C-alpha positions as MATLAB code, in Angstrom:
seq = 'MRKIFFLLLTLLGQICLAQGVVVPKSGAALDKETGSSFCPLDSIPDWVKEKTTQKEYELWKKASRYYQVDYSVLQKDLSKDQKRRLYESLEEACEKMEVCGKQEGVDEMLTFALPAPIDSTIVWNTCSYVKIDENLSFRKIEGIVFHSKDYPEAQVKVIVWCVYDKI';
ca = [
      44.883   77.262   15.453;
      43.702   79.864   17.797;
      46.853   81.352   18.175;
      47.577   81.568   14.837;
      44.024   83.242   14.133;
      44.694   85.630   17.184;
      47.922   86.490   15.710;
      46.302   87.569   12.233;
      43.761   89.626   14.254;
      46.410   91.309   16.504;
      48.389   91.905   13.270;
      44.998   93.948   12.068;
      44.741   95.689   15.345;
      48.109   97.267   15.006;
      48.228  100.894   13.631;
      47.009  101.629    9.949;
      48.544  104.316    8.363;
      47.345  105.764    5.071;
      49.564  108.259    3.118;
      48.929  110.727    0.541;
      45.138  110.996    1.335;
      43.171  114.066    0.914;
      41.174  114.786    4.133;
      38.574  117.485    4.510;
      39.725  120.707    6.414;
      36.666  120.380    8.635;
      37.516  116.889    9.907;
      34.002  115.870    8.742;
      33.426  112.148    9.434;
      34.718  110.190    6.849;
      33.077  107.119    7.408;
      29.639  107.323    8.534;
      29.143  103.680   10.167;
      32.011  104.063   12.544;
      31.862  107.866   13.210;
      35.582  108.243   12.687;
      36.942  111.679   11.230;
      40.371  112.992   11.214;
      41.243  116.009   12.725;
      43.736  118.406   11.353;
      47.625  118.392   12.383;
      47.914  119.945   16.292;
      44.032  119.609   16.633;
      42.832  117.522   19.319;
      39.088  117.588   20.475;
      38.301  118.897   24.029;
      36.144  115.468   24.839;
      39.829  113.528   24.399;
      41.150  115.311   27.626;
      38.466  114.181   29.355;
      38.579  110.596   28.233;
      42.903  110.484   28.644;
      45.067  110.468   31.719;
      47.672  113.444   31.703;
      50.264  111.143   30.170;
      48.009  109.719   27.594;
      46.924  113.235   26.510;
      50.528  113.984   26.237;
      50.820  110.872   23.821;
      47.740  112.258   21.770;
      49.225  115.533   21.636;
      52.627  114.383   19.987;
      50.953  112.378   17.527;
      48.796  115.243   16.360;
      52.015  117.057   15.517;
      52.895  114.476   12.755;
      49.639  113.082   11.897;
      45.819  113.662   11.137;
      44.391  111.638   13.907;
      41.194  109.866   13.932;
      40.119  109.844   17.900;
      37.051  107.498   17.409;
      38.907  104.873   19.220;
      38.691  106.782   22.385;
      34.743  106.543   22.436;
      34.941  102.838   22.458;
      34.600  100.645   25.765;
      38.323   99.296   25.813;
      39.463   96.695   28.172;
      42.323   97.198   29.961;
      44.600   95.098   27.560;
      43.131   96.786   24.565;
      44.183  100.007   26.181;
      47.456   99.151   27.036;
      47.900   97.782   23.195;
      46.637  101.112   22.014;
      49.147  103.404   24.007;
      51.894  101.198   23.320;
      51.124  101.348   19.775;
      50.571  105.183   19.683;
      54.039  105.408   21.477;
      55.681  103.599   18.982;
      54.194  105.478   16.268;
      55.034  108.687   17.740;
      58.692  107.271   18.480;
      59.253  106.267   14.661;
      57.930  109.743   13.475;
      60.127  111.639   15.487;
      63.193  109.648   14.357;
      62.138  109.872   10.983;
      60.770  113.263   10.710;
      57.663  114.459    8.634;
      58.381  114.252    4.962;
      57.305  117.404    3.020;
      53.922  117.231    0.719;
      53.211  114.100    2.398;
      49.846  113.980    4.781;
      50.084  111.112    7.389;
      46.921  109.844    9.156;
      46.725  107.799   11.907;
      43.931  105.758   12.949;
      43.377  102.133   15.075;
      41.494   99.302   14.487;
      40.843   97.041   17.416;
      40.825   93.490   16.705;
      37.418   91.666   16.972;
      36.782   89.029   19.218;
      38.216   85.249   18.139;
      35.327   83.564   16.095;
      35.099   80.022   17.151;
      32.553   79.333   14.798;
      34.941   79.360   11.687;
      34.403   76.114    9.555;
      38.044   74.521    9.058;
      37.708   72.154    6.497;
      40.487   69.420    6.107;
      42.391   69.286    2.614;
      44.831   66.956    3.121;
      45.384   64.444    6.343;
      48.714   61.944    6.607;
      48.518   59.832    9.584;
      51.955   59.436   11.246;
      51.206   57.533   13.909;
      48.444   56.573   16.694;
      48.238   60.175   17.878;
      50.336   62.290   15.341;
      48.996   63.540   11.746;
      50.126   65.871    9.640;
      46.976   68.210    8.149;
      46.350   70.851    5.775;
      43.114   72.613    6.747;
      41.531   75.953    5.570;
      38.664   78.211    6.619;
      37.121   81.501    5.599;
      37.926   83.981    8.326;
      36.567   86.938    6.808;
      33.857   88.009    3.974;
      32.585   91.454    3.380;
      28.618   91.553    4.066;
      28.315   93.912    1.214;
      30.193   91.396   -1.283;
      30.053   87.657    0.003;
      32.207   86.630   -2.954;
      34.760   88.808   -1.433;
      36.495   86.632    1.374;
      39.784   85.845    3.244;
      40.667   82.417    3.241;
      43.444   80.972    5.664;
      45.219   77.895    4.885;
      47.194   76.357    7.648;
      49.401   73.160    7.536;
      50.062   71.714   10.953;
      51.100   68.824   12.991;
      48.205   67.554   15.120;
      48.757   65.971   18.407;
      45.828   63.982   20.060;
      47.866   64.078   23.334;
];
């Protein structure tokens, strides 16, 4: 179950692309809570060079040719694994853009969402239970894995069908 949940979080942590969004020319912060902002094409803040290696900086340079980039992820304290996944995703996005090319009239934005730590406090409710033998059972379980703090009625519920082995 944890593997499934981790997979969902990992998928959420991949590159998020938004197309056709109007971005202020000034690159002003779009999200006051996270401080994220998108820089114009071919524009990289000076502080990015200080926070990256030469190879990493070259990737950001390449990305900025194709995307209006949100560099706020670099201001976070990243683990080695998060940093590795970040640059793998960035490299993949740049490769795709080099192959596909930039579409005329379409503004593309690039931002990264880091997966949250695994929440082991999720309450899983058993909806169906079929005992197969002494150690094996077939279950349908569900749990709410996300809800909005502003709108508690807006939530994401995961339903899992699985075979559970006690051994």
